[in-house]
PDB file of N, H, CA, C and O in Angstrom:
ATOM      1  N   MET A   1      -8.210  20.753  -2.686  1.00  0.00           N
ATOM      2  CA  MET A   1      -9.160  20.818  -2.162  1.00  0.00           C
ATOM      3  C   MET A   1      -8.892  20.129  -0.451  1.00  0.00           C
ATOM      4  O   MET A   1      -8.644  18.948  -0.208  1.00  0.00           O
ATOM      5  N   ILE A   2      -9.017  21.153   0.479  1.00  0.00           N
ATOM      6  H   ILE A   2      -9.218  22.113   0.281  1.00  0.00           H
ATOM      7  CA  ILE A   2      -8.620  20.492   1.896  1.00  0.00           C
ATOM      8  C   ILE A   2      -9.672  19.354   2.095  1.00  0.00           C
ATOM      9  O   ILE A   2     -10.721  19.344   1.452  1.00  0.00           O
ATOM     10  N   ASN A   3      -9.386  18.506   2.908  1.00  0.00           N
ATOM     11  H   ASN A   3      -8.533  18.514   3.430  1.00  0.00           H
ATOM     12  CA  ASN A   3     -10.415  17.206   3.377  1.00  0.00           C
ATOM     13  C   ASN A   3     -11.337  17.778   4.484  1.00  0.00           C
ATOM     14  O   ASN A   3     -11.099  17.394   5.629  1.00  0.00           O
ATOM     15  N   LYS A   4     -12.164  18.481   4.327  1.00  0.00           N
ATOM     16  H   LYS A   4     -12.357  18.793   3.397  1.00  0.00           H
ATOM     17  CA  LYS A   4     -13.028  18.709   5.790  1.00  0.00           C
ATOM     18  C   LYS A   4     -14.209  17.792   5.321  1.00  0.00           C
ATOM     19  O   LYS A   4     -14.352  17.420   4.156  1.00  0.00           O
ATOM     20  N   ASN A   5     -15.104  17.447   6.444  1.00  0.00           N
ATOM     21  H   ASN A   5     -14.989  17.750   7.390  1.00  0.00           H
ATOM     22  CA  ASN A   5     -16.125  16.940   6.547  1.00  0.00           C
ATOM     23  C   ASN A   5     -17.091  17.886   5.693  1.00  0.00           C
ATOM     24  O   ASN A   5     -17.407  19.055   5.914  1.00  0.00           O
ATOM     25  N   ILE A   6     -17.513  16.924   4.521  1.00  0.00           N
ATOM     26  H   ILE A   6     -17.257  15.974   4.343  1.00  0.00           H
ATOM     27  CA  ILE A   6     -18.685  18.130   3.652  1.00  0.00           C
ATOM     28  C   ILE A   6     -19.601  19.115   4.580  1.00  0.00           C
ATOM     29  O   ILE A   6     -19.941  20.288   4.427  1.00  0.00           O
ATOM     30  N   SER A   7     -19.851  18.185   5.578  1.00  0.00           N
ATOM     31  H   SER A   7     -19.575  17.232   5.703  1.00  0.00           H
ATOM     32  CA  SER A   7     -21.253  19.168   6.226  1.00  0.00           C
ATOM     33  C   SER A   7     -20.731  20.480   6.864  1.00  0.00           C
ATOM     34  O   SER A   7     -21.575  21.295   7.239  1.00  0.00           O
ATOM     35  N   GLU A   8     -19.625  20.712   6.995  1.00  0.00           N
ATOM     36  H   GLU A   8     -18.940  20.051   6.691  1.00  0.00           H
ATOM     37  CA  GLU A   8     -18.514  21.615   8.007  1.00  0.00           C
ATOM     38  C   GLU A   8     -18.251  22.846   6.969  1.00  0.00           C
ATOM     39  O   GLU A   8     -18.043  23.953   7.465  1.00  0.00           O
ATOM     40  N   ILE A   9     -18.252  22.693   5.434  1.00  0.00           N
ATOM     41  H   ILE A   9     -18.421  21.793   5.030  1.00  0.00           H
ATOM     42  CA  ILE A   9     -18.028  23.776   4.540  1.00  0.00           C
ATOM     43  C   ILE A   9     -18.636  24.530   4.036  1.00  0.00           C
ATOM     44  O   ILE A   9     -19.602  24.028   3.462  1.00  0.00           O
ATOM     45  N   SER A  10     -18.550  25.685   3.940  1.00  0.00           N
ATOM     46  H   SER A  10     -17.766  26.093   4.407  1.00  0.00           H
ATOM     47  CA  SER A  10     -19.369  26.689   3.541  1.00  0.00           C
ATOM     48  C   SER A  10     -20.163  26.372   2.510  1.00  0.00           C
ATOM     49  O   SER A  10     -19.910  25.366   1.847  1.00  0.00           O
ATOM     50  N   ASN A  11     -21.394  27.290   2.172  1.00  0.00           N
ATOM     51  H   ASN A  11     -21.600  28.108   2.710  1.00  0.00           H
ATOM     52  CA  ASN A  11     -22.224  27.182   0.832  1.00  0.00           C
ATOM     53  C   ASN A  11     -21.630  27.536  -0.358  1.00  0.00           C
ATOM     54  O   ASN A  11     -21.876  27.042  -1.459  1.00  0.00           O
ATOM     55  N   THR A  12     -20.429  28.863   0.030  1.00  0.00           N
ATOM     56  H   THR A  12     -20.230  29.264   0.925  1.00  0.00           H
ATOM     57  CA  THR A  12     -19.991  29.218  -1.388  1.00  0.00           C
ATOM     58  C   THR A  12     -18.767  28.212  -1.309  1.00  0.00           C
ATOM     59  O   THR A  12     -18.874  27.629  -2.388  1.00  0.00           O
ATOM     60  N   GLU A  13     -17.504  27.584  -0.570  1.00  0.00           N
ATOM     61  H   GLU A  13     -17.417  28.057   0.306  1.00  0.00           H
ATOM     62  CA  GLU A  13     -17.099  26.440  -0.854  1.00  0.00           C
ATOM     63  C   GLU A  13     -17.857  25.247  -1.641  1.00  0.00           C
ATOM     64  O   GLU A  13     -17.587  24.885  -2.786  1.00  0.00           O
ATOM     65  N   LEU A  14     -18.780  24.749  -0.869  1.00  0.00           N
ATOM     66  H   LEU A  14     -18.999  25.043   0.061  1.00  0.00           H
ATOM     67  CA  LEU A  14     -19.540  23.774  -1.192  1.00  0.00           C
ATOM     68  C   LEU A  14     -19.785  24.099  -2.918  1.00  0.00           C
ATOM     69  O   LEU A  14     -19.496  23.149  -3.645  1.00  0.00           O
ATOM     70  N   THR A  15     -20.214  25.170  -3.504  1.00  0.00           N
ATOM     71  H   THR A  15     -20.449  25.942  -2.913  1.00  0.00           H
ATOM     72  CA  THR A  15     -20.710  25.504  -4.586  1.00  0.00           C
ATOM     73  C   THR A  15     -19.417  25.608  -5.491  1.00  0.00           C
ATOM     74  O   THR A  15     -19.567  25.198  -6.642  1.00  0.00           O
ATOM     75  N   GLU A  16     -18.341  26.028  -5.193  1.00  0.00           N
ATOM     76  H   GLU A  16     -18.219  26.361  -4.258  1.00  0.00           H
ATOM     77  CA  GLU A  16     -17.006  25.815  -5.853  1.00  0.00           C
ATOM     78  C   GLU A  16     -16.353  24.725  -6.011  1.00  0.00           C
ATOM     79  O   GLU A  16     -15.461  24.681  -6.858  1.00  0.00           O
ATOM     80  N   ARG A  17     -16.686  23.543  -5.170  1.00  0.00           N
ATOM     81  H   ARG A  17     -17.410  23.578  -4.482  1.00  0.00           H
ATOM     82  CA  ARG A  17     -16.112  22.508  -5.333  1.00  0.00           C
ATOM     83  C   ARG A  17     -16.985  21.477  -6.463  1.00  0.00           C
ATOM     84  O   ARG A  17     -16.595  20.590  -7.221  1.00  0.00           O
ATOM     85  N   ILE A  18     -18.434  22.095  -6.159  1.00  0.00           N
ATOM     86  H   ILE A  18     -18.752  22.816  -5.544  1.00  0.00           H
ATOM     87  CA  ILE A  18     -18.894  21.190  -7.100  1.00  0.00           C
ATOM     88  C   ILE A  18     -18.666  21.596  -8.664  1.00  0.00           C
ATOM     89  O   ILE A  18     -18.384  20.779  -9.540  1.00  0.00           O
ATOM     90  N   SER A  19     -18.863  23.217  -8.898  1.00  0.00           N
ATOM     91  H   SER A  19     -19.092  23.881  -8.187  1.00  0.00           H
ATOM     92  CA  SER A  19     -18.014  23.575 -10.576  1.00  0.00           C
ATOM     93  C   SER A  19     -16.784  22.633 -10.730  1.00  0.00           C
ATOM     94  O   SER A  19     -16.860  21.712 -11.543  1.00  0.00           O
ATOM     95  N   ILE A  20     -15.540  22.832  -9.917  1.00  0.00           N
ATOM     96  H   ILE A  20     -15.478  23.580  -9.257  1.00  0.00           H
ATOM     97  CA  ILE A  20     -14.279  22.223 -10.028  1.00  0.00           C
ATOM     98  C   ILE A  20     -14.699  20.572 -10.208  1.00  0.00           C
ATOM     99  O   ILE A  20     -14.308  20.022 -11.238  1.00  0.00           O
ATOM    100  N   LEU A  21     -15.425  19.840  -9.299  1.00  0.00           N
ATOM    101  H   LEU A  21     -15.743  20.286  -8.462  1.00  0.00           H
ATOM    102  CA  LEU A  21     -15.365  18.092  -9.324  1.00  0.00           C
ATOM    103  C   LEU A  21     -16.098  18.147 -10.966  1.00  0.00           C
ATOM    104  O   LEU A  21     -15.400  17.561 -11.793  1.00  0.00           O
ATOM    105  N   GLN A  22     -17.286  18.715 -11.486  1.00  0.00           N
ATOM    106  H   GLN A  22     -17.853  19.192 -10.815  1.00  0.00           H
ATOM    107  CA  GLN A  22     -17.779  18.930 -12.670  1.00  0.00           C
ATOM    108  C   GLN A  22     -16.862  18.432 -13.971  1.00  0.00           C
ATOM    109  O   GLN A  22     -16.964  17.565 -14.839  1.00  0.00           O
ATOM    110  N   SER A  23     -15.602  19.807 -13.497  1.00  0.00           N
ATOM    111  H   SER A  23     -15.519  20.511 -12.792  1.00  0.00           H
ATOM    112  CA  SER A  23     -14.771  20.058 -14.822  1.00  0.00           C
ATOM    113  C   SER A  23     -14.089  18.736 -14.466  1.00  0.00           C
ATOM    114  O   SER A  23     -14.184  18.016 -15.459  1.00  0.00           O
ATOM    115  N   LYS A  24     -13.528  18.187 -13.613  1.00  0.00           N
ATOM    116  H   LYS A  24     -13.451  18.772 -12.806  1.00  0.00           H
ATOM    117  CA  LYS A  24     -12.557  17.147 -13.479  1.00  0.00           C
ATOM    118  C   LYS A  24     -13.564  16.081 -14.026  1.00  0.00           C
ATOM    119  O   LYS A  24     -12.988  15.293 -14.775  1.00  0.00           O
ATOM    120  N   GLU A  25     -14.834  15.836 -13.880  1.00  0.00           N
ATOM    121  H   GLU A  25     -15.302  16.476 -13.271  1.00  0.00           H
ATOM    122  CA  GLU A  25     -15.627  14.514 -14.231  1.00  0.00           C
ATOM    123  C   GLU A  25     -15.498  14.732 -15.787  1.00  0.00           C
ATOM    124  O   GLU A  25     -15.130  13.768 -16.458  1.00  0.00           O
ATOM    125  N   ARG A  26     -15.780  15.959 -16.422  1.00  0.00           N
ATOM    126  H   ARG A  26     -16.078  16.742 -15.877  1.00  0.00           H
ATOM    127  CA  ARG A  26     -15.652  15.988 -18.065  1.00  0.00           C
ATOM    128  C   ARG A  26     -14.414  15.222 -18.487  1.00  0.00           C
ATOM    129  O   ARG A  26     -14.297  14.112 -19.005  1.00  0.00           O
ATOM    130  N   SER A  27     -13.606  16.044 -18.152  1.00  0.00           N
ATOM    131  H   SER A  27     -13.700  16.946 -17.731  1.00  0.00           H
ATOM    132  CA  SER A  27     -11.979  15.695 -18.622  1.00  0.00           C
ATOM    133  C   SER A  27     -11.551  14.138 -18.229  1.00  0.00           C
ATOM    134  O   SER A  27     -10.557  13.578 -18.690  1.00  0.00           O
ATOM    135  N   ILE A  28     -12.643  13.445 -17.134  1.00  0.00           N
ATOM    136  H   ILE A  28     -13.451  13.901 -16.760  1.00  0.00           H
ATOM    137  CA  ILE A  28     -12.023  11.905 -16.774  1.00  0.00           C
ATOM    138  C   ILE A  28     -13.003  11.203 -18.089  1.00  0.00           C
ATOM    139  O   ILE A  28     -12.586  10.254 -18.752  1.00  0.00           O
ATOM    140  N   VAL A  29     -14.134  11.744 -18.283  1.00  0.00           N
ATOM    141  H   VAL A  29     -14.473  12.516 -17.744  1.00  0.00           H
ATOM    142  CA  VAL A  29     -15.234  10.905 -19.321  1.00  0.00           C
ATOM    143  C   VAL A  29     -14.401  11.190 -20.762  1.00  0.00           C
ATOM    144  O   VAL A  29     -14.391  10.169 -21.448  1.00  0.00           O
ATOM    145  N   LEU A  30     -13.961  11.905 -21.155  1.00  0.00           N
ATOM    146  H   LEU A  30     -13.969  12.735 -20.598  1.00  0.00           H
ATOM    147  CA  LEU A  30     -13.404  12.217 -22.419  1.00  0.00           C
ATOM    148  C   LEU A  30     -12.209  11.266 -22.211  1.00  0.00           C
ATOM    149  O   LEU A  30     -12.113  10.473 -23.148  1.00  0.00           O
ATOM    150  N   LYS A  31     -11.435  11.140 -21.424  1.00  0.00           N
ATOM    151  H   LYS A  31     -11.513  11.784 -20.663  1.00  0.00           H
ATOM    152  CA  LYS A  31     -10.122  10.289 -21.285  1.00  0.00           C
ATOM    153  C   LYS A  31     -10.843   8.494 -21.545  1.00  0.00           C
ATOM    154  O   LYS A  31     -10.491   7.611 -22.327  1.00  0.00           O
ATOM    155  N   PHE A  32     -11.809   8.527 -20.632  1.00  0.00           N
ATOM    156  H   PHE A  32     -12.095   9.244 -19.997  1.00  0.00           H
ATOM    157  CA  PHE A  32     -11.993   7.360 -20.663  1.00  0.00           C
ATOM    158  C   PHE A  32     -12.944   6.560 -22.135  1.00  0.00           C
ATOM    159  O   PHE A  32     -12.977   5.393 -22.524  1.00  0.00           O
ATOM    160  N   LEU A  33     -13.591   7.766 -22.619  1.00  0.00           N
ATOM    161  H   LEU A  33     -13.564   8.714 -22.303  1.00  0.00           H
ATOM    162  CA  LEU A  33     -14.387   7.122 -23.779  1.00  0.00           C
ATOM    163  C   LEU A  33     -13.010   7.213 -24.945  1.00  0.00           C
ATOM    164  O   LEU A  33     -12.724   6.222 -25.616  1.00  0.00           O
ATOM    165  N   THR A  34     -12.420   8.206 -25.041  1.00  0.00           N
ATOM    166  H   THR A  34     -12.653   9.011 -24.496  1.00  0.00           H
ATOM    167  CA  THR A  34     -11.509   7.979 -25.712  1.00  0.00           C
ATOM    168  C   THR A  34     -10.257   6.418 -25.661  1.00  0.00           C
ATOM    169  O   THR A  34      -9.723   6.062 -26.712  1.00  0.00           O
ATOM    170  N   HIS A  35     -10.029   5.834 -24.613  1.00  0.00           N
ATOM    171  H   HIS A  35     -10.463   6.122 -23.760  1.00  0.00           H
ATOM    172  CA  HIS A  35      -9.262   4.880 -24.442  1.00  0.00           C
ATOM    173  C   HIS A  35     -10.830   3.473 -24.554  1.00  0.00           C
ATOM    174  O   HIS A  35     -10.539   2.286 -24.704  1.00  0.00           O
ATOM    175  N   LEU A  36     -11.714   3.738 -24.492  1.00  0.00           N
ATOM    176  H   LEU A  36     -11.951   4.702 -24.370  1.00  0.00           H
ATOM    177  CA  LEU A  36     -12.683   2.923 -24.904  1.00  0.00           C
ATOM    178  C   LEU A  36     -12.713   2.712 -26.329  1.00  0.00           C
ATOM    179  O   LEU A  36     -12.683   1.621 -26.898  1.00  0.00           O
ATOM    180  N   GLY A  37     -12.781   3.932 -26.888  1.00  0.00           N
ATOM    181  H   GLY A  37     -12.805   4.818 -26.426  1.00  0.00           H
ATOM    182  CA  GLY A  37     -12.888   3.776 -28.787  1.00  0.00           C
ATOM    183  C   GLY A  37     -11.555   2.739 -29.302  1.00  0.00           C
ATOM    184  O   GLY A  37     -11.596   1.914 -30.214  1.00  0.00           O
ATOM    185  N   GLU A  38     -10.454   3.053 -28.463  1.00  0.00           N
ATOM    186  H   GLU A  38     -10.421   3.724 -27.722  1.00  0.00           H
ATOM    187  CA  GLU A  38      -9.460   2.686 -28.959  1.00  0.00           C
ATOM    188  C   GLU A  38      -9.159   0.799 -28.845  1.00  0.00           C
ATOM    189  O   GLU A  38      -8.612  -0.013 -29.591  1.00  0.00           O
ATOM    190  N   PHE A  39      -9.934   0.701 -27.328  1.00  0.00           N
ATOM    191  H   PHE A  39     -10.378   1.361 -26.721  1.00  0.00           H
ATOM    192  CA  PHE A  39     -10.153  -0.861 -26.917  1.00  0.00           C
ATOM    193  C   PHE A  39     -11.135  -1.442 -27.500  1.00  0.00           C
ATOM    194  O   PHE A  39     -11.468  -2.584 -27.184  1.00  0.00           O
ATOM    195  N   ASP A  40     -11.831  -0.653 -28.566  1.00  0.00           N
ATOM    196  H   ASP A  40     -11.561   0.275 -28.822  1.00  0.00           H
ATOM    197  CA  ASP A  40     -13.152  -1.311 -29.257  1.00  0.00           C
ATOM    198  C   ASP A  40     -12.021  -1.240 -30.787  1.00  0.00           C
ATOM    199  O   ASP A  40     -11.665  -2.359 -31.160  1.00  0.00           O
ATOM    200  N   ASN A  41     -11.631  -0.378 -31.394  1.00  0.00           N
ATOM    201  H   ASN A  41     -11.919   0.530 -31.091  1.00  0.00           H
ATOM    202  CA  ASN A  41     -10.475  -0.538 -32.430  1.00  0.00           C
ATOM    203  C   ASN A  41     -10.161  -1.954 -32.482  1.00  0.00           C
ATOM    204  O   ASN A  41     -10.691  -2.791 -33.212  1.00  0.00           O
ATOM    205  N   ARG A  42      -9.074  -2.161 -31.474  1.00  0.00           N
ATOM    206  H   ARG A  42      -8.644  -1.481 -30.881  1.00  0.00           H
ATOM    207  CA  ARG A  42      -8.107  -3.127 -31.056  1.00  0.00           C
ATOM    208  C   ARG A  42      -8.808  -4.538 -30.864  1.00  0.00           C
ATOM    209  O   ARG A  42      -8.203  -5.610 -30.888  1.00  0.00           O
ATOM    210  N   ARG A  43     -10.528  -4.342 -30.620  1.00  0.00           N
ATOM    211  H   ARG A  43     -11.020  -3.472 -30.601  1.00  0.00           H
ATOM    212  CA  ARG A  43     -11.106  -5.384 -30.199  1.00  0.00           C
ATOM    213  C   ARG A  43     -10.433  -6.492 -29.449  1.00  0.00           C
ATOM    214  O   ARG A  43     -10.040  -7.580 -29.872  1.00  0.00           O
ATOM    215  N   LEU A  44     -10.385  -5.977 -28.233  1.00  0.00           N
ATOM    216  H   LEU A  44     -10.704  -5.094 -27.889  1.00  0.00           H
ATOM    217  CA  LEU A  44      -9.748  -6.551 -26.696  1.00  0.00           C
ATOM    218  C   LEU A  44     -10.744  -6.995 -26.320  1.00  0.00           C
ATOM    219  O   LEU A  44     -10.543  -8.085 -25.785  1.00  0.00           O
ATOM    220  N   TYR A  45     -12.174  -6.585 -26.321  1.00  0.00           N
ATOM    221  H   TYR A  45     -12.337  -5.699 -26.755  1.00  0.00           H
ATOM    222  CA  TYR A  45     -13.045  -7.409 -25.310  1.00  0.00           C
ATOM    223  C   TYR A  45     -13.308  -8.885 -26.250  1.00  0.00           C
ATOM    224  O   TYR A  45     -14.262  -9.541 -25.832  1.00  0.00           O
ATOM    225  N   LEU A  46     -12.775  -9.318 -27.135  1.00  0.00           N
ATOM    226  H   LEU A  46     -12.000  -8.785 -27.475  1.00  0.00           H
ATOM    227  CA  LEU A  46     -12.443 -10.496 -27.489  1.00  0.00           C
ATOM    228  C   LEU A  46     -11.808 -11.617 -26.511  1.00  0.00           C
ATOM    229  O   LEU A  46     -12.199 -12.695 -26.063  1.00  0.00           O
ATOM    230  N   GLU A  47     -10.727 -10.893 -26.408  1.00  0.00           N
ATOM    231  H   GLU A  47     -10.410 -10.018 -26.771  1.00  0.00           H
ATOM    232  CA  GLU A  47      -9.606 -11.452 -25.781  1.00  0.00           C
ATOM    233  C   GLU A  47      -9.610 -11.900 -24.241  1.00  0.00           C
ATOM    234  O   GLU A  47      -8.956 -12.733 -23.614  1.00  0.00           O
ATOM    235  N   GLN A  48     -11.027 -10.632 -23.761  1.00  0.00           N
ATOM    236  H   GLN A  48     -11.558  -9.955 -24.270  1.00  0.00           H
ATOM    237  CA  GLN A  48     -11.561 -11.444 -22.432  1.00  0.00           C
ATOM    238  C   GLN A  48     -12.709 -11.697 -22.620  1.00  0.00           C
ATOM    239  O   GLN A  48     -13.526 -11.218 -21.834  1.00  0.00           O
ATOM    240  N   GLY A  49     -13.150 -12.503 -23.679  1.00  0.00           N
ATOM    241  H   GLY A  49     -12.486 -12.893 -24.317  1.00  0.00           H
ATOM    242  CA  GLY A  49     -14.245 -13.624 -23.597  1.00  0.00           C
ATOM    243  C   GLY A  49     -15.569 -12.651 -23.734  1.00  0.00           C
ATOM    244  O   GLY A  49     -16.719 -13.035 -23.520  1.00  0.00           O
ATOM    245  N   TYR A  50     -15.328 -11.803 -23.986  1.00  0.00           N
ATOM    246  H   TYR A  50     -14.394 -11.491 -24.159  1.00  0.00           H
ATOM    247  CA  TYR A  50     -16.934 -10.741 -24.264  1.00  0.00           C
ATOM    248  C   TYR A  50     -17.144 -10.843 -25.659  1.00  0.00           C
ATOM    249  O   TYR A  50     -16.120 -10.838 -26.343  1.00  0.00           O
ATOM    250  N   SER A  51     -18.284 -10.938 -26.269  1.00  0.00           N
ATOM    251  H   SER A  51     -19.115 -10.942 -25.714  1.00  0.00           H
ATOM    252  CA  SER A  51     -18.694 -10.792 -27.697  1.00  0.00           C
ATOM    253  C   SER A  51     -18.547  -9.421 -28.402  1.00  0.00           C
ATOM    254  O   SER A  51     -18.328  -9.244 -29.600  1.00  0.00           O
ATOM    255  N   SER A  52     -18.722  -8.407 -27.358  1.00  0.00           N
ATOM    256  H   SER A  52     -18.900  -8.552 -26.384  1.00  0.00           H
ATOM    257  CA  SER A  52     -19.081  -6.924 -27.914  1.00  0.00           C
ATOM    258  C   SER A  52     -18.431  -6.525 -27.165  1.00  0.00           C
ATOM    259  O   SER A  52     -17.911  -7.061 -26.187  1.00  0.00           O
ATOM    260  N   LEU A  53     -18.363  -4.933 -27.777  1.00  0.00           N
ATOM    261  H   LEU A  53     -18.786  -4.498 -28.572  1.00  0.00           H
ATOM    262  CA  LEU A  53     -17.593  -3.760 -26.839  1.00  0.00           C
ATOM    263  C   LEU A  53     -19.292  -3.754 -25.505  1.00  0.00           C
ATOM    264  O   LEU A  53     -19.162  -3.821 -24.283  1.00  0.00           O
ATOM    265  N   PHE A  54     -20.185  -3.693 -25.981  1.00  0.00           N
ATOM    266  H   PHE A  54     -20.291  -3.639 -26.974  1.00  0.00           H
ATOM    267  CA  PHE A  54     -21.395  -3.590 -25.767  1.00  0.00           C
ATOM    268  C   PHE A  54     -21.507  -4.534 -24.604  1.00  0.00           C
ATOM    269  O   PHE A  54     -21.901  -4.139 -23.507  1.00  0.00           O
ATOM    270  N   ASP A  55     -21.174  -5.736 -24.829  1.00  0.00           N
ATOM    271  H   ASP A  55     -20.854  -6.056 -25.721  1.00  0.00           H
ATOM    272  CA  ASP A  55     -21.048  -6.897 -23.613  1.00  0.00           C
ATOM    273  C   ASP A  55     -20.304  -6.723 -22.489  1.00  0.00           C
ATOM    274  O   ASP A  55     -20.617  -7.006 -21.333  1.00  0.00           O
ATOM    275  N   TYR A  56     -18.869  -6.034 -23.075  1.00  0.00           N
ATOM    276  H   TYR A  56     -18.615  -5.804 -24.015  1.00  0.00           H
ATOM    277  CA  TYR A  56     -17.923  -6.041 -22.371  1.00  0.00           C
ATOM    278  C   TYR A  56     -18.281  -4.504 -21.046  1.00  0.00           C
ATOM    279  O   TYR A  56     -18.041  -4.672 -19.851  1.00  0.00           O
ATOM    280  N   CYS A  57     -18.655  -3.620 -21.400  1.00  0.00           N
ATOM    281  H   CYS A  57     -18.851  -3.483 -22.372  1.00  0.00           H
ATOM    282  CA  CYS A  57     -19.465  -2.275 -20.950  1.00  0.00           C
ATOM    283  C   CYS A  57     -20.531  -2.829 -19.905  1.00  0.00           C
ATOM    284  O   CYS A  57     -20.575  -2.352 -18.772  1.00  0.00           O
ATOM    285  N   VAL A  58     -21.143  -3.556 -20.195  1.00  0.00           N
ATOM    286  H   VAL A  58     -21.107  -3.944 -21.116  1.00  0.00           H
ATOM    287  CA  VAL A  58     -22.358  -4.042 -19.374  1.00  0.00           C
ATOM    288  C   VAL A  58     -22.023  -5.182 -18.462  1.00  0.00           C
ATOM    289  O   VAL A  58     -22.638  -5.254 -17.397  1.00  0.00           O
ATOM    290  N   ARG A  59     -21.149  -6.052 -18.748  1.00  0.00           N
ATOM    291  H   ARG A  59     -20.650  -5.993 -19.612  1.00  0.00           H
ATOM    292  CA  ARG A  59     -21.058  -7.434 -17.645  1.00  0.00           C
ATOM    293  C   ARG A  59     -19.821  -6.813 -16.754  1.00  0.00           C
ATOM    294  O   ARG A  59     -19.853  -6.777 -15.524  1.00  0.00           O
ATOM    295  N   LYS A  60     -18.760  -6.344 -17.527  1.00  0.00           N
ATOM    296  H   LYS A  60     -18.734  -6.373 -18.526  1.00  0.00           H
ATOM    297  CA  LYS A  60     -17.306  -5.866 -16.782  1.00  0.00           C
ATOM    298  C   LYS A  60     -17.270  -4.531 -16.075  1.00  0.00           C
ATOM    299  O   LYS A  60     -16.991  -4.354 -14.889  1.00  0.00           O
ATOM    300  N   LEU A  61     -17.571  -3.679 -16.914  1.00  0.00           N
ATOM    301  H   LEU A  61     -17.797  -3.823 -17.877  1.00  0.00           H
ATOM    302  CA  LEU A  61     -17.765  -2.426 -16.344  1.00  0.00           C
ATOM    303  C   LEU A  61     -18.896  -2.247 -15.661  1.00  0.00           C
ATOM    304  O   LEU A  61     -18.892  -1.284 -14.895  1.00  0.00           O
ATOM    305  N   LYS A  62     -19.731  -2.805 -15.708  1.00  0.00           N
ATOM    306  H   LYS A  62     -19.735  -3.587 -16.331  1.00  0.00           H
ATOM    307  CA  LYS A  62     -21.233  -2.307 -15.049  1.00  0.00           C
ATOM    308  C   LYS A  62     -21.717  -1.054 -15.531  1.00  0.00           C
ATOM    309  O   LYS A  62     -21.937  -0.264 -14.612  1.00  0.00           O
ATOM    310  N   LEU A  63     -21.897  -0.723 -16.396  1.00  0.00           N
ATOM    311  H   LEU A  63     -21.719  -1.364 -17.143  1.00  0.00           H
ATOM    312  CA  LEU A  63     -22.448   0.038 -17.246  1.00  0.00           C
ATOM    313  C   LEU A  63     -23.912  -0.155 -17.991  1.00  0.00           C
ATOM    314  O   LEU A  63     -24.298  -1.203 -18.507  1.00  0.00           O
ATOM    315  N   SER A  64     -24.715   1.223 -17.923  1.00  0.00           N
ATOM    316  H   SER A  64     -24.401   2.074 -17.503  1.00  0.00           H
ATOM    317  CA  SER A  64     -25.943   0.542 -18.318  1.00  0.00           C
ATOM    318  C   SER A  64     -26.473   2.074 -19.096  1.00  0.00           C
ATOM    319  O   SER A  64     -27.562   2.132 -19.666  1.00  0.00           O
TER     320      SER A  64
END
């Protein structure tokens, strides 16, 4: 993707970019969840002072 000011791109290009970004987001979320699952299996949140994976996700990662 060319780094143009987003307000300067065509409607078609904007629509295409949204589709590409959505695809990338899904891939990244899958990788994130896979890593988070392994983090949980190893109980690494305990080493960092969190009582649970939920506690780690809310307080450290700022997830809700």
